[in-house]
C-alpha positions as CSV (number, residue, x, y, z in Angstrom):
1,X,24.4,24.2,45.6
2,X,27.4,22.9,43.3
3,X,28.6,26.2,42.3
4,X,27.3,28.2,45.3
5,X,29.5,25.6,47.6
6,X,32.6,26.4,45.2
7,X,32.3,29.9,45.4
8,X,31.8,29.9,49.2
9,X,35.0,28.2,49.3
10,X,36.8,30.6,47.1
11,X,35.9,33.2,49.3
12,X,35.9,31.8,52.8
13,X,38.6,29.1,52.8
14,X,38.1,25.7,51.1
15,X,39.0,23.6,54.4
16,X,36.4,25.6,56.4
17,X,33.4,25.2,53.7
18,X,34.2,21.7,52.9
19,X,34.2,20.8,56.8
20,X,30.5,22.7,56.9
21,X,29.4,21.0,54.0
22,X,30.2,17.5,55.2
23,X,28.5,18.2,58.6
24,X,25.4,19.3,56.6
25,X,25.7,15.9,54.6
26,X,26.2,14.0,58.0
27,X,23.3,15.7,59.5
28,X,21.3,14.6,56.6
29,X,22.3,11.1,56.9
30,X,21.3,11.0,60.8
31,X,17.9,12.5,60.1
32,X,17.5,10.2,57.2
33,X,18.0,7.2,59.6
34,X,15.0,8.7,61.8
35,X,12.8,9.5,59.1
36,X,9.0,7.9,59.5
37,X,7.3,9.8,56.8
38,X,8.1,10.9,53.1
39,X,8.2,14.8,54.0
40,X,10.8,14.1,57.0
41,X,12.9,11.8,54.3
42,X,12.8,14.4,51.7
43,X,14.0,17.2,54.1
44,X,17.0,14.8,55.0
45,X,17.6,14.0,51.4
46,X,17.6,18.0,50.7
47,X,20.7,18.2,53.3
48,X,22.5,15.3,51.6
49,X,22.0,17.0,48.4
50,X,23.6,20.2,49.7
51,X,26.4,18.0,51.3
52,X,27.4,16.2,47.5
53,X,28.2,19.6,46.5
54,X,31.4,19.4,47.9
55,X,33.1,17.9,44.8
56,X,34.0,21.1,43.4
57,X,35.8,22.1,46.4
58,X,37.6,18.7,46.2
59,X,38.8,19.7,42.8
60,X,39.9,23.0,43.9
61,X,41.9,21.3,46.6
62,X,43.8,19.3,44.4
63,X,44.4,22.4,42.3
64,X,46.0,24.2,45.4
65,X,48.2,21.3,46.7
66,X,49.1,19.3,43.7
67,X,52.1,20.4,41.6
68,X,51.2,20.9,38.0
69,X,52.6,18.1,36.3
70,X,50.6,15.8,38.7
71,X,47.2,17.7,38.6
72,X,45.6,15.4,36.0
73,X,46.5,12.4,37.9
74,X,44.8,13.5,41.1
75,X,41.5,14.8,39.1
76,X,41.6,11.7,37.5
77,X,41.6,9.7,41.1
78,X,38.9,11.8,42.6
79,X,36.6,11.5,39.4
80,X,37.0,7.9,39.3
81,X,36.3,7.6,43.2
82,X,32.9,9.7,42.4
83,X,32.2,7.1,39.6
84,X,33.3,3.7,41.5
85,X,31.4,4.8,44.9
86,X,28.1,5.6,42.8
87,X,28.3,2.1,41.7
88,X,29.2,0.7,45.0
89,X,26.7,2.5,46.9
90,X,23.8,0.9,44.9
91,X,25.2,-2.5,45.3
92,X,25.6,-2.1,48.9
93,X,22.7,-0.1,49.4
94,X,20.3,-2.6,48.0
95,X,22.0,-5.4,50.1
96,X,21.2,-3.4,53.5
97,X,17.7,-2.5,52.3
98,X,17.0,-6.3,51.2
99,X,18.8,-7.6,54.6
100,X,18.0,-4.6,56.9
101,X,15.8,-1.4,56.2
102,X,16.0,1.6,54.1
103,X,16.6,3.3,57.3
104,X,19.9,1.5,57.8
105,X,21.4,2.7,54.7
106,X,21.4,6.1,56.1
107,X,23.2,5.0,59.4
108,X,25.8,3.2,57.4
109,X,26.9,6.8,55.8
110,X,27.5,8.2,59.3
111,X,31.1,6.5,60.0
112,X,31.9,7.7,56.5
113,X,31.3,10.9,57.0
114,X,33.2,10.9,60.1
115,X,36.3,9.5,58.5
116,X,36.0,12.1,55.7
117,X,35.6,15.0,58.5
118,X,38.9,13.4,60.3
119,X,40.8,13.2,56.7
120,X,40.0,16.9,55.8
121,X,41.1,18.1,59.2
122,X,44.3,16.3,59.1
123,X,45.5,16.4,55.4
124,X,44.2,20.0,54.4
125,X,46.1,22.2,57.0
126,X,47.7,24.5,54.7
127,X,45.1,25.0,51.8
128,X,43.0,27.8,53.2
129,X,46.2,30.1,54.1
130,X,47.0,30.7,50.3
131,X,43.7,30.7,49.3
132,X,42.5,33.4,51.8
133,X,45.7,35.7,51.2
134,X,44.8,35.4,47.2
135,X,41.2,36.1,47.7
136,X,42.3,39.1,50.1
137,X,44.4,40.5,46.9
138,X,41.6,40.4,44.8
139,X,39.2,41.9,47.3
140,X,41.6,44.9,47.6
141,X,42.4,45.5,44.1
142,X,38.5,45.8,43.4
143,X,36.3,46.9,46.1
144,X,38.6,48.3,48.6
145,X,36.7,51.9,48.2
146,X,33.1,50.6,49.3
147,X,33.9,49.7,53.0
148,X,34.8,53.5,54.4
149,X,31.2,53.5,55.8
150,X,31.4,50.2,57.7
151,X,33.7,50.9,60.5
152,X,32.2,48.5,62.9
153,X,32.7,45.6,60.6
154,X,36.2,44.0,60.0
155,X,37.1,45.3,56.7
156,X,38.3,42.4,55.1
157,X,35.0,40.4,56.1
158,X,32.8,42.8,54.9
159,X,34.7,43.2,51.4
160,X,34.5,39.3,51.3
161,X,30.9,39.4,51.8
162,X,30.2,41.8,49.0
163,X,31.9,39.8,46.6
164,X,29.4,36.9,46.9
165,X,27.0,36.9,44.2
166,X,23.7,37.1,45.7
167,X,22.1,38.0,42.7
168,X,23.2,35.1,40.8
169,X,22.4,32.7,43.3
170,X,19.0,33.7,43.6
171,X,18.1,33.8,39.7
172,X,20.3,30.4,39.2
173,X,17.9,28.6,42.2
174,X,14.7,30.2,40.6
175,X,15.8,28.9,37.1
176,X,16.9,25.2,37.9
177,X,14.0,24.9,40.1
178,X,11.8,25.9,37.5
179,X,13.1,23.5,35.0
180,X,12.9,20.5,37.2
181,X,9.4,21.3,37.9
182,X,8.6,21.3,34.2
183,X,10.3,17.7,33.8
184,X,8.6,16.8,37.2
185,X,5.3,17.5,35.6
186,X,5.4,14.9,32.8
187,X,3.5,11.9,34.0
188,X,3.3,8.9,31.5
189,X,4.0,10.7,28.5
190,X,1.8,13.6,29.2
191,X,2.0,16.9,31.2
192,X,0.4,17.2,34.2
193,X,-2.1,20.4,34.2
194,X,-4.8,21.9,36.2
195,X,-7.0,19.0,35.9
196,X,-9.6,17.8,38.1
197,X,-7.8,14.8,39.0
198,X,-8.1,14.6,43.0
199,X,-4.7,12.8,43.0
200,X,-3.1,16.0,41.9
201,X,-4.8,18.5,44.2
202,X,-1.6,19.0,46.3
203,X,0.5,19.7,43.2
204,X,2.1,22.9,42.5
205,X,0.5,22.8,39.1
206,X,-2.8,23.4,40.6
207,X,-1.3,26.7,41.7
208,X,0.9,27.7,38.9
209,X,0.3,26.2,35.2
210,X,3.2,24.8,33.7
211,X,3.5,27.6,30.7
212,X,4.0,30.0,33.8
213,X,6.6,28.2,35.4
214,X,8.2,27.6,32.2
215,X,8.1,31.4,31.4
216,X,9.8,31.9,35.0
217,X,12.5,29.6,34.2
218,X,13.5,31.1,30.9
219,X,13.2,34.7,32.2
220,X,15.4,33.4,35.3
221,X,18.1,31.8,32.8
222,X,18.1,35.2,30.8
223,X,18.5,37.3,33.7
224,X,21.2,35.1,35.1
225,X,23.3,35.5,31.8
226,X,22.7,39.0,31.8
227,X,23.8,39.3,35.6
228,X,26.7,37.1,35.3
229,X,28.5,38.6,32.3
230,X,28.1,42.0,33.8
231,X,29.6,40.9,37.1
232,X,33.4,41.6,36.3
233,X,34.7,41.1,40.0
234,X,33.4,38.2,41.4
235,X,30.7,36.1,39.3
236,X,29.0,32.9,40.8
237,X,30.1,31.0,37.3
238,X,32.6,32.3,34.9
239,X,30.7,32.6,31.5
240,X,33.8,33.1,29.6
241,X,35.4,29.6,31.0
242,X,32.4,27.8,30.6
243,X,32.1,28.7,26.9
244,X,35.8,27.3,26.5
245,X,35.7,24.5,23.6
246,X,37.3,21.8,25.9
247,X,34.9,22.8,29.2
248,X,32.1,23.3,27.1
249,X,32.4,19.8,25.3
250,X,32.9,17.8,28.4
251,X,29.6,19.6,30.0
252,X,27.7,18.6,27.0
253,X,28.7,15.2,27.2
254,X,28.1,15.3,30.8
255,X,24.6,16.4,30.5
256,X,24.3,13.6,27.8
257,X,25.1,11.0,30.1
258,X,22.9,12.4,32.8
259,X,19.9,12.1,30.7
């Protein structure tokens, strides 16, 4: 969801998408507090995972409202908030679970989400105007001729929708999901296969073997790179920017730290 949320904010306005994303996160926190079984809890955590994707929007807002000379300071503050928040979340979350319950950790997030929504509403009043104007200019310079047959729709809205890279989104989701399923298949140093172990009867690996999932993942990654390279109008991810030496190095370090 991280690149998807960032792209949506480029097309439809940072404040609007940021508000929606935080609302989704808040709903996930509320549902997590009411969860009684693992499946409902996982659904709530998925919603929270969608909500966490607001970080690229936050970085984009800093780019829009901070002067160039102070942009590094703004980025540094947000980055440090992310790091310190992760540490404090583990500490306070552990204390809440020990003294109350796991459900209470979700309830404790609700007021924080409410404060975030208020801050977004009050401090980001001007960011969407310039952003939408820039997007409209890009649209008019790229695919303006495609909208003549859509008289029943507002042309600018239709142009914006057509800029969204649906193919890229689908391929990215399939590739990342496949890779994560492969990592999930490792258990105690060995990979789960189609064994007769009844404890794995509900596993996706009894439907699709891990080599098939691996092939699907590698193929979808390759197709994603091809689609993004050919999309010169509005790619989901700018591969040329991603290949920049500074950005590439920082991404490699981030992935290494993640592992």
